[in-house]
N, C-alpha and C positions, 0 to 999 in steps of 0.2 A: 038440763045434761045430768047424770049420773058420773060423779068425779071422784077419783081416788087421789088422795093425798096423802103424802109420806112428810114426816115431820108436823102432821097435824096437832100436836099438843104444842108445839116450840113456839118460840116468842113471835115468829111471823106467820109460821103454820096456823095458830089459832086465831090470826087477825083473817087470814086468807079464809079459813072454814066460815067464820062469821059472816063474812063479804060476800061467798059463794049462796049459802043459805039465804042470806037476806035478798039475793038476786035469783032464787026459787029454784038453784040447783040441788040435787041432793048430793050428799058427800058420803064416803067412804073413808073414814080415817085411819091409817097404820098407828097401832098404839100396842105395846108390851106390858106396861103395867095396869094394876086395877085401878089405882087411884086417878089415872090419867085417863084411863076408859071411861070412868065414870063420869069426868069433866066433859069429855068428847061426846059422851052420850047427852049429858045435860044441854051441850049448846045446839042438839038436832041433828048430830051426824051417827051413822052407822059405824060400829068398831071393827076394824078387821085386826085381828090378833096376829101379831109377827114383829119384824125386826129388819134390819139392813143386812144383817146376817144370815136371815132365812129366805133366800131368794124365792122358795115356792110361795111364801106367803105375799111377796111382792107381786109375783106372777098372777096369783089368784085374785087378789085387789084389781090389777091393770083387766084382767079377763074378764071381770064383773062390771067395768067402766065404759063409758062413753068417751071418757077423757083421763090423763093423769098430771098432775102436778107434783113435781118432784122436790121438795124442799128438804129431807133430812139429810145431815151431814153430821159425821162424827167431830167434834170441835177440840178432840183431844190433842193439841198441836207439840206433844212430846212423839207424837207417831204421825206428825202430818203428812208425811209422804205417802205412807200406806194406808191412810185413810181417804187419800185421793184415789189411791188404784181401787180401794174399794168401792168407792163412787163410781168409777170407769165400771166395773163390774154390775153394781146397782143398774145403773143406766142400761148397760146392753140386756139386762134381764127385763126388765121393763120393757124395753123395745123389741124384745124377741115374741111377746104377746101382742106387740100391736103392730108389727110388719104387716104391708101389703092391705090395712085398712084405712080409713082416713081420721081416725080419732087421735087427736091431739096429744103428745107427750111434751111438757114444758118441763125443761132442766134448768136449776140454779146454777149461777156461777157467779163473778165477780167482776167490777169493771176495770180492775188490774191486770185480767187475761188480754186486753186490747193494745195490741201493739201501737205506741205512740211516739211523737216527736218530743223530746224534752220541752216541757213549759207549754204544750198544747194538750186540749182535752182529748180523751180518747172517743173514739165515735162507735157507733154501732157496727158500721161496715168496714171497720177497720181490719187488719190481720190479726189473727189469734197467736199468742206467743204461745210457744212449744211447753209441753209437759216437763222436757228436760230444762227448761228454764225455771219455769213457776210450775210445782207440782199440780197446783189447783185447775191448771189448764186441761188436766186429762177428762174432765167433764166436758168441755166443750169438745175435745176428739171424739168420746164416746159418741155425744150427740151426732157428730158429722159421721162417724161409723154406722149408726144405725139408721141413720136418714139415707144412708147410699144402700140400705138393704130396705128401703120401702116405708120408713116409717116418717109421718107427720111431725116432725120435732123443731121447737123452737126454744129459745133459750132467754133466760132472765138474768141480768147480770145487777147485782147488787153492790150499795155503795156501803156506808155506816147507816143501818137503818136502827131508827131511834124513837123512843118515848122519854117521859120522866124515869124509867125505871133501867131500860135497856138501851145500849147504843152501840151495839156491834164490838169492834175491837176496844172501843173507848172503855166500856165496861172493865175490861182486864186492866185498862189503864187506871180508871177509879180506883179499882181494887190496891194496884201498886202503890198509888198515893197515901191512900189510908193506911197502909203497912208500915210504908217508910216516912211518914210525916212530912212529904215531900211533895209535889206535882213537878214532875219535869217535861221538858221536851228537848228535842237537838238541835245544837246550833241556835240559828237565827228563828227557827220556828216559823219558817215562812212556806217550808212545803206544805200540802194541801191534799185532803182528803174528802170526797165527795158524800154527800149525805142525802136521806129521805126520810120521813115520818112514817111509821110503821103502817098508818091507815092509808095513807097514798100508797105504797107499796102493795097492801092488799088489794087494792082496786086495780091496780096494773097485771096483776096476775090473772085476777077476773076478766077485764079485757083482752088479755093476750090469749085466754083460753076461747073466749066467743069470737075472737078473730080468726085463729086457727090456722095464721099463715106458714105454709110450710118454709123452715129454714131462716125464719125470722128471728133477729135478736134484738132485743129491750134493755134500755138503760134505766134502770128504775132512780133516778136521778132526779131530785128537785134543787140541791145547792150543788154547783160544778165543783167546789173547792172550798172547803173551810181550814184556814190556816191552823197548824197544829198549837201555834203560840196561843190564839186566840182560845182553842180548846181546854188547852191546860189551865189558861187565866180563869177561865170560867168555871171550871171543876175546882180551883183554888178559891175563888170568891164563895163557891157553894159551900167547900168544906171547911173554909176559914184556915186554910194553911198556906204556907208560903209556896211560889212558883219561881221556878230556876231553870236557867238553860244549863245543858252537860255537854260535853265535846263528845264527838263520835266514840271516840276511844273508849268510854266511859258507858256506852249504851247497854253493852252485854250485862254489866254489874247491875244497872239498875233495871233496865226491861227485859230482861232474861230472853225467854222466846219471843217477845212483843218485839225484841231489837229488829228483825228481820223485817218490820213494817214499820217503825217509828220514823225512818228517815226518808220513807217515799215519799214522792210528789207525784201523786194519782188523780190527776183532774179529769173529769168523765161529762160529756154531754149528753143531753137527752132529746135534743133538736128531732131525730127522726122518730124516734119513739112517740114523742108528744104530737108529732104529725099523723103517724100511722094509727094511731090507736084513740088520739082525741084525749089523752090523758094529762090533766091538769092538775099539780099537786097543790094543795091548799093550807095542808097541815103546817104546825109550827117549826121552824127552822131548829139546826140543830144546837146554836148557843141558847136558843130561848128555851129548851127541853132541859139542857144541862143548867141553866139557870134556877128551874123548878125541880132540880132533881130531889127524887124522893131519899132523902139521905138515911134515913132507917134501913134502906134495902139495896144503899150503893156498893 
């Protein structure tokens, strides 16, 4: 297949590009900078010049493809709501080109978008939380909207995707710990975040593309939930700094914008995904990667 990938030079996107090319697909990668364009071309992909703000470039890439994987997202959390609404518009633009064909569009979301009973893991077939509650759900609402217009769309929900350099939101927690000289967690730290290694995640995107199941939702989850205290203690060991519990009322002062996530208990299952796609994650666990954290790049 000829596959258009947004976010092709990002942490997950670059791994997806390599996975697709290794599987024999051709890749068109969205890119805006000369430096990243050179790296993308060196990986064996064709560069599509553009950005998330340039909807025409997105439509061009989609028009030239047999399928689209949409990974790009603006992670400036100071304007999180606006970025989520921008993603809605991006998905609608991509869908407008693919409508009426069977060409797959894979949209990226997060495991926290599934409505759950407290203490129970989110499942792929659970109800989706409204974007009025969690702004990021705008992406799944957009997916449902373009599906109604005849787009073959599926959703991959991400947990904390990691290797020894990057770990999703935990990367920001590591930066905070380095800045403040102490690694903190909220309360007893028993709240949990799901996780998966970046190479396992990339493989899942490839399988989802090839399956091209209308309306499917997949959880890229290798570990259903890793306690935040365990995460903080692993970071503390690796960075040789103290680890402490802080009260919820101290969360904003320590975590800043990350406080909105730091206390959440977000278990997620991937049982349905594994059965549908035959996906079996094999990469290192989150704690193992944190124990081997590349300190110079943390």
